C-alpha positions in Angstrom: 15.2 -29.1 0.7 13.4 -32.4 1.3 11.0 -31.7 -1.5 13.8 -30.9 -4.0 15.9 -33.9 -3.0 12.9 -36.2 -3.2 12.1 -35.0 -6.7 15.6 -35.7 -8.0 15.7 -39.1 -6.2 12.3 -40.1 -7.5 13.2 -39.5 -11.2 16.7 -41.0 -10.9 15.6 -44.2 -9.1 12.6 -44.5 -11.5 15.0 -44.4 -14.5 17.3 -47.0 -12.9 14.3 -49.2 -12.0 12.5 -49.1 -15.3 15.7 -49.7 -17.3 16.8 -52.5 -15.0 13.4 -54.1 -15.2 13.4 -53.9 -19.0 16.8 -55.5 -19.2 15.8 -58.3 -16.7 12.7 -59.0 -18.7 14.6 -59.2 -21.9 17.1 -61.6 -20.3 14.6 -64.3 -19.7 12.2 -65.7 -17.1 15.0 -66.5 -14.7 16.5 -63.1 -14.7 13.0 -61.5 -14.3 12.2 -63.7 -11.3 15.5 -62.9 -9.7 15.0 -59.1 -10.1 14.1 -57.4 -6.9 11.0 -55.4 -7.6 10.0 -54.7 -4.0 12.9 -52.6 -2.7 13.1 -50.0 -5.6 9.4 -49.8 -5.9 9.1 -49.1 -2.2 11.8 -46.4 -2.6 10.0 -44.8 -5.5 6.7 -44.8 -3.5 8.5 -43.2 -0.5 10.1 -40.5 -2.7 6.7 -39.7 -4.3 5.1 -39.4 -0.9 7.9 -37.2 0.5 8.0 -35.0 -2.6 4.2 -34.5 -2.5 3.9 -34.0 1.2 6.9 -31.7 1.6 6.1 -29.7 -1.5 2.7 -29.0 0.0 4.2 -28.0 3.3 6.7 -25.8 1.5 4.0 -24.0 -0.5 1.8 -23.5 2.5 4.8 -22.3 4.7 6.3 -20.0 2.2 3.0 -18.3 1.2 1.9 -18.0 4.8 5.2 -16.4 5.7 5.1 -14.0 2.7 1.5 -13.1 3.3 2.2 -12.4 7.0 5.1 -10.2 5.9 3.0 -8.3 3.5 0.3 -7.9 6.2 2.9 -6.3 8.4 4.4 -4.1 5.7 1.0 -2.4 4.7 0.2 -1.0 8.2 3.8 0.1 8.6 3.7 1.8 5.2 0.5 3.6 6.0 1.9 4.6 9.4 4.9 6.0 7.6 2.7 8.0 5.3 1.0 9.5 8.3 4.3 10.3 10.0 5.8 11.8 6.9 6.2 15.6 6.6 3.0 17.0 5.2 4.6 18.3 2.0 5.7 14.7 1.3 2.7 12.7 2.3 0.1 15.1 0.9 2.0 15.3 -2.4 0.9 11.7 -3.3 -2.3 11.4 -5.2 -4.9 8.9 -4.1 -4.0 6.7 -7.0 -0.2 6.8 -6.3 -0.8 6.1 -2.6 -3.0 3.2 -3.5 -0.3 1.9 -5.9 2.3 2.0 -3.1 0.0 0.2 -0.7 -1.3 -2.5 -3.1 0.7 -3.4 -6.2 4.1 -2.3 -4.9 3.7 -4.3 -1.7 2.3 -7.3 -3.7 5.5 -7.2 -5.8 7.6 -7.8 -2.7 5.9 -11.2 -2.2 8.4 -12.7 -4.6 11.2 -11.5 -2.4 10.0 -13.5 0.6 9.0 -16.6 -1.4 12.5 -17.0 -2.9 14.3 -16.7 0.4 14.8 -20.5 0.7 15.8 -20.9 -2.9 19.6 -21.1 -2.3 19.0 -24.0 0.1 16.6 -25.7 -2.4 19.1 -25.4 -5.2 21.9 -26.8 -3.0 19.8 -29.8 -2.0 18.8 -30.6 -5.6 22.3 -30.1 -6.9 23.9 -32.3 -4.2 21.4 -35.0 -4.7 21.7 -34.9 -8.5 25.5 -34.9 -8.4 25.4 -37.9 -6.0 23.2 -39.9 -8.3 25.2 -38.9 -11.4 28.4 -39.8 -9.6 27.2 -43.4 -9.3 27.7 -43.6 -13.1 31.2 -42.1 -12.8 32.9 -38.8 -12.3 32.4 -37.6 -15.9 28.5 -37.5 -15.6 28.8 -35.7 -12.3 31.3 -33.2 -13.7 29.1 -32.6 -16.8 26.0 -32.0 -14.6 28.0 -29.5 -12.5 29.1 -27.6 -15.6 25.6 -27.4 -17.1 24.0 -26.5 -13.7 26.5 -23.6 -13.6 25.6 -22.6 -17.1 21.9 -22.7 -16.2 22.5 -20.3 -13.2 24.6 -17.9 -15.3 22.0 -17.9 -18.1 19.2 -17.4 -15.6 20.9 -14.5 -13.9 21.9 -12.9 -17.2 18.4 -13.2 -18.7 16.9 -11.8 -15.5 19.2 -8.9 -15.4 19.5 -8.1 -19.1 16.1 -9.0 -20.4 13.5 -9.0 -17.6 14.7 -6.5 -15.1 13.9 -3.3 -17.1 10.6 -4.7 -18.2 9.6 -5.6 -14.6 10.5 -2.2 -13.4 8.6 -0.6 -16.2 5.6 -2.7 -15.5 5.4 -1.4 -11.9 5.8 2.2 -13.1 3.2 1.9 -15.8 0.7 0.1 -13.5 1.1 3.0 -11.0 0.5 5.6 -13.8 -2.7 3.8 -14.9 -4.1 3.5 -11.4 -3.3 7.2 -10.7 -5.0 8.2 -14.0 -8.1 6.1 -13.4 -8.5 7.4 -9.8 -8.1 11.0 -10.9 -10.6 10.7 -13.7 -13.1 8.8 -11.6 -13.0 11.6 -9.0 -13.5 14.2 -11.7 -16.3 12.2 -13.5 -19.0 14.9 -13.2 -16.7 17.6 -14.5 -15.6 15.5 -17.4 -19.2 14.9 -18.4 -20.1 18.6 -18.1 -17.3 19.7 -20.3 -17.7 16.9 -22.8 -14.3 15.4 -22.1 -15.3 11.7 -21.7 -13.6 10.7 -25.0 -10.4 12.5 -24.1 -10.4 10.8 -20.7 -11.1 7.4 -22.2 -8.4 7.9 -24.8 -5.9 8.9 -22.0 -6.8 5.8 -19.9 -6.5 3.6 -23.1 -3.0 5.0 -23.8 -2.0 4.2 -20.2 -3.5 0.7 -20.5 -1.7 0.1 -23.8 1.6 1.2 -22.3 1.0 -1.2 -19.4 0.1 -4.0 -21.9 3.2 -3.3 -24.0 5.4 -3.5 -20.9 3.7 -6.7 -19.8 4.3 -8.2 -23.3 7.9 -7.2 -23.1 8.3 -9.0 -19.7 6.5 -12.1 -21.0 8.7 -12.2 -24.1 11.8 -12.0 -22.0 10.5 -14.8 -19.8 9.8 -16.9 -22.9 13.3 -16.4 -24.3 14.8 -17.3 -20.9 12.7 -20.4 -20.7 13.8 -21.5 -24.2 17.4 -20.9 -23.2 17.0 -23.0 -20.1 15.3 -25.8 -22.1 18.2 -25.8 -24.5 20.7 -26.1 -21.7 18.7 -28.8 -20.1 18.4 -30.9 -23.3 22.1 -30.6 -24.1 23.1 -31.2 -20.5 21.1 -34.4 -20.2 22.5 -35.7 -23.5 26.1 -34.9 -22.4 25.5 -36.6 -19.0 24.1 -39.8 -20.6 26.9 -39.8 -23.2 29.5 -39.5 -20.5 28.0 -42.4 -18.6 28.6 -44.8 -21.5 31.0 -46.9 -19.5 28.5 -47.5 -16.8 25.6 -49.9 -16.9 22.4 -48.9 -18.7 20.4 -48.6 -15.5 23.0 -46.3 -14.0 23.2 -44.2 -17.2 19.5 -43.8 -17.1 19.6 -42.8 -13.4 22.3 -40.2 -14.2 20.4 -38.8 -17.2 17.0 -38.5 -15.4 18.6 -37.2 -12.2 20.4 -34.5 -14.4 17.1 -33.6 -16.0 15.4 -33.1 -12.7 18.3 -31.2 -11.2 18.5 -28.8 -14.1 14.7 -28.4 -14.1 14.9 -27.5 -10.4 17.6 -25.0 -11.1 15.6 -23.4 -14.0 12.4 -23.3 -11.9 14.2 -21.6 -9.0 15.8 -19.1 -11.3 12.4 -18.0 -12.8 11.9 -16.0 -9.6 14.8 -13.7 -10.6 12.7 -12.5 -13.5 10.8 -10.5 -11.0 13.9 -8.7 -9.8 13.0 -5.6 -11.8 9.5 -5.3 -10.4 10.8 -6.0 -6.8 13.6 -3.4 -7.2 11.2 -0.8 -8.6 8.6 -1.5 -5.8 11.3 -1.2 -3.2 12.6 2.0 -4.7 9.1 3.5 -4.5 8.4 2.2 -0.9 11.6 2.6 0.9 11.7 6.4 1.0 8.3 6.4 2.6 9.3 3.7 5.2 12.2 5.9 6.2 9.8 8.1 8.1 9.6 7.3 11.8 6.4 5.7 13.1 4.0 8.4 14.4 4.0 9.0 18.1 0.9 9.6 20.0 0.2 13.3 20.2 1.0 14.5 23.7 -1.7 16.1 25.8 -1.6 19.9 25.5 -0.9 21.1 29.0 -2.2 24.6 28.1 -4.5 24.9 25.1 -3.7 28.6 24.7 -3.1 29.6 21.0 -0.8 32.5 20.2 -1.0 33.9 16.6 1.7 36.4 16.4 1.1 38.8 19.4 -2.6 37.8 19.8 -3.5 35.2 22.5 -6.6 33.1 22.6 -8.0 30.7 25.2 -10.7 27.9 24.9 -14.1 29.6 25.0 -13.0 32.3 22.6 -14.7 32.5 19.3 -12.4 33.8 16.6 -13.2 34.7 13.0 -10.5 34.4 10.4 -11.2 36.9 7.8 -9.4 38.0 4.6 -9.6 37.9 0.8 -9.4 34.6 -1.1 -5.9 33.2 -1.1 -4.8 35.3 1.9 -4.1 32.1 4.0 -7.1 31.4 6.2 -7.1 27.7 5.3 -3.3 27.6 5.5 -3.4 28.9 9.1 -5.9 26.2 10.1 -3.9 23.5 8.4 -0.8 24.6 10.2 -2.6 24.2 13.5 -3.4 20.6 12.8 0.0 19.8 11.2 -1.1 19.5 7.6 1.4 22.2 6.6 4.7 23.2 8.2 4.6 26.3 10.4 7.2 29.0 10.1 9.2 29.7 13.2 7.5 32.1 15.5 4.2 32.2 13.6 2.0 30.0 15.9 2.4 28.9 19.5 0.2 26.3 21.1 0.5 25.6 24.8 3.4 28.0 24.9 5.5 26.0 22.4 6.3 27.1 18.9 4.7 24.7 16.4 7.7 24.9 14.2 9.7 23.1 17.0 7.2 20.3 17.5 6.8 17.0 15.8 4.4 16.9 12.9 0.8 16.9 14.3 2.0 17.1 17.9 -0.8 19.6 18.7 -3.6 17.8 16.8 -5.0 16.4 20.1 -6.2 19.9 20.9 -8.3 20.4 17.8 -11.4 19.1 16.1 -11.3 19.9 12.4 -14.0 20.3 9.8 -12.1 21.1 6.5 -13.4 23.0 3.6 -13.7 20.1 1.2 -15.4 17.8 3.8 -13.8 14.4 2.7 -15.8 11.3 3.5 -14.9 7.6 4.0 -16.5 5.2 1.6 -18.6 3.7 4.3 -21.7 4.3 6.4 -22.9 7.4 8.2 -21.8 5.7 11.5 -18.3 4.9 10.1 -17.8 8.6 9.2 -19.0 9.9 12.5 -16.9 7.6 14.6 -13.8 9.1 13.2 -14.5 11.8 15.6 -15.2 9.5 18.6 -14.8 5.8 18.0 -16.6 4.9 21.3 -19.6 7.2 20.8 -23.0 5.4 21.2 -26.0 6.0 19.0 -27.4 8.7 21.4 -24.2 10.7 21.1 -24.1 10.3 17.4 -27.7 11.5 17.0 -27.1 14.5 19.2 -24.1 15.5 17.0 -26.3 15.1 13.9 -29.0 17.2 15.5 -26.5 20.0 16.3 -25.4 19.8 12.6 -29.1 19.9 11.5 -28.7 16.6 9.7 -30.6 14.2 12.0 -33.9 14.4 10.2 -32.3 13.6 6.8 -30.4 10.6 8.2 -33.6 9.3 9.9 -35.3 9.3 6.5 -32.6 7.1 5.0 -33.4 3.4 4.6 -30.9 2.2 7.2 -30.4 5.3 9.3 -26.8 5.5 10.7 -25.9 2.3 8.8 -26.8 3.8 5.4 -24.0 3.5 2.9 -23.1 7.0 1.6 -20.9 5.9 -1.4 -17.5 6.9 -2.6 -16.5 10.1 -0.7 -20.1 10.6 0.3 -21.4 10.6 -3.3 -25.0 9.8 -2.2 -25.1 13.0 -0.2 -25.4 16.6 -1.4 -22.5 19.0 -0.9 -24.3 20.7 2.0 -25.1 17.3 3.6 -21.5 16.3 3.4 -20.4 19.6 5.0 -22.9 19.1 7.8 -21.8 15.5 8.3 -18.2 16.7 8.5 -19.3 19.3 11.1 -21.1 16.6 13.2 -17.9 14.5 13.1 -15.9 17.4 14.4 -18.4 18.1 17.1 -17.9 14.5 18.4 -14.2 15.0 19.0 -13.5 16.0 22.6 -11.0 18.8 22.0 -10.7 22.3 23.5 -10.8 23.9 20.0 -13.0 23.6 17.0 -11.5 24.5 13.6 -14.2 25.2 11.0 -13.3 26.1 7.4 -16.4 27.4 5.5 -18.8 25.4 7.7 -22.0 26.8 6.1 -20.9 27.0 2.5 -23.6 25.5 0.2 -26.4 25.9 2.7 -29.5 28.0 2.2 -30.1 30.9 4.6 -32.6 29.1 6.8 -30.5 26.0 7.3 -27.4 28.1 7.9 -29.2 30.1 10.6 -30.3 26.9 12.3 -26.9 25.3 12.1 -25.3 28.4 13.6 -27.9 28.7 16.3 -27.3 25.1 17.4 -23.6 25.5 17.1 -23.7 28.5 19.4 -25.7 26.6 22.0 -23.3 23.7 21.9 -20.3 26.0 22.4 -22.0 27.5 25.4 -22.5 24.0 26.9 -19.0 22.6 26.1 -16.9 25.7 26.7 -15.0 24.9 23.5 -13.2 27.6 21.6 -13.7 28.0 17.8 -11.8 29.4 14.9 -14.0 30.0 11.9 -12.8 30.8 8.4 -15.5 32.0 6.1 -16.4 34.5 3.4 -20.1 34.5 4.6 -21.1 37.1 7.2 -23.5 34.9 9.2 -20.8 32.5 10.7 -18.6 35.4 11.5 -21.4 37.0 13.6 -21.0 34.0 15.9 -17.5 35.2 16.8 -16.3 37.6 19.5 -12.9 38.4 18.0 -11.4 38.5 14.5 -8.1 37.9 13.0 -7.6 39.5 9.6 -5.3 37.4 7.5 -3.2 39.4 5.0 -0.5 38.1 2.7 2.7 39.9 3.6 6.4 39.2 3.3 7.2 40.2 6.8 7.3 37.8 9.8 3.9 37.1 11.4 2.9 39.7 13.9 -0.2 41.3 15.4 -1.0 44.7 14.1 -3.6 47.2 15.4 -6.8 47.4 13.3 -10.3 48.7 13.3 -12.9 47.0 15.6 -14.7 43.9 14.3 -18.4 44.1 15.1 -18.4 45.3 18.7 -15.2 43.5 19.8 -11.4 43.4 19.1 -9.7 42.6 15.9 -6.0 41.9 15.1 -4.3 41.6 11.8 -1.9 38.6 11.2 0.6 38.5 8.4 1.1 35.0 7.1 
């Protein structure tokens, strides 16, 4: 408010001072000597200092506030994604999730920066009307009318011309980011099938759509600026003309004060051109923020697992067997809350998973998934997802049990070696073993291993399974292994045959597995 008032006062007093000085100089030496230069020049200097200083403070304060707000929104949004039902959070692609967290949150910055705008507009308008009123009621009334027209024109142009373009810009930018992320992840396959040109063309089409929407928004902003300039020019002319009965210095003050007031109004209204982008960003973000913040998973009082009629306790080694697509991975993902569990299908600690919060039982499991995703970081970064406080000795022990320690020691920086985007610098088997080592670090009563030896040669597989068996003997952990390979299943004592049936989950009698018991679970 101080910055806006100072700007109007600076221009208005300057107009009065320059005009008055010119008239005094033209009137002769006596009039020039009698003219008081000191008081108005001191006032002008004061207004210039106030405008500059408070404008700086306003910019620093508003941007600091907006950046702090955005810094709070991003963790809250990520926490909401984690807390969302699996079918909702996992339905977002990497590109779409990135667009929500980055560009959609960035678009909200305008929302916070413009919070003080009504006060700024009020201060500029009151000051301008006061200076124009010194030249008479007509200049003040004219300024009020054109300020109102400026507000109406600004809101109209923002709603009719810029809103749709801003919303489209957010949507097209999200589509481009999603497309680029998907094609980057599928880069090797695109090369192998000779689809680079098709992918490039698709990305180019998305980029052109984004460019067209950006051009549409800039065009709308240009027409709005031209309209505001027309209103300003006509408004200043009307104010000066209506001040014809006042002295020339007062008429100049009224005209320049009107110019600065209308310019302040137009500058403030430019923020409303972002309404479309802000509304679209809020539309995309708010459904995610509606999810409650995730609660810490409660400790499992009893780590017993019941699958239908079959009961398993830590220390048991269970093989999940069945044809491809039968639901082995689905069962594991239900245990860790990545998929909803049907009522009565799975009980952990005596409680039906369908009745618990999403991921409530995750604290009881260490999970090595089939696709072995990696952070874009170092070996240490990825291992410490399993145990953030583990020291180097513990990390090396886990790598040794996963038969990966010698490979990591040969790397230039050992544990601090950068492994690239999703572990791109590692082979498929190395990523799988790094994922296994990460799971071994997690202090949980159960290990969930989905195809833990896929992509390994027979010798390495045998060594991994030998060390895994010894580690299980030491820790007393239980393990559920889903695999189509016979070697990992020989590590197990019991088996669950997963069959795809329409009936409710239940345990059925079946033939022995190896030398121990087997049950069949319908999922």
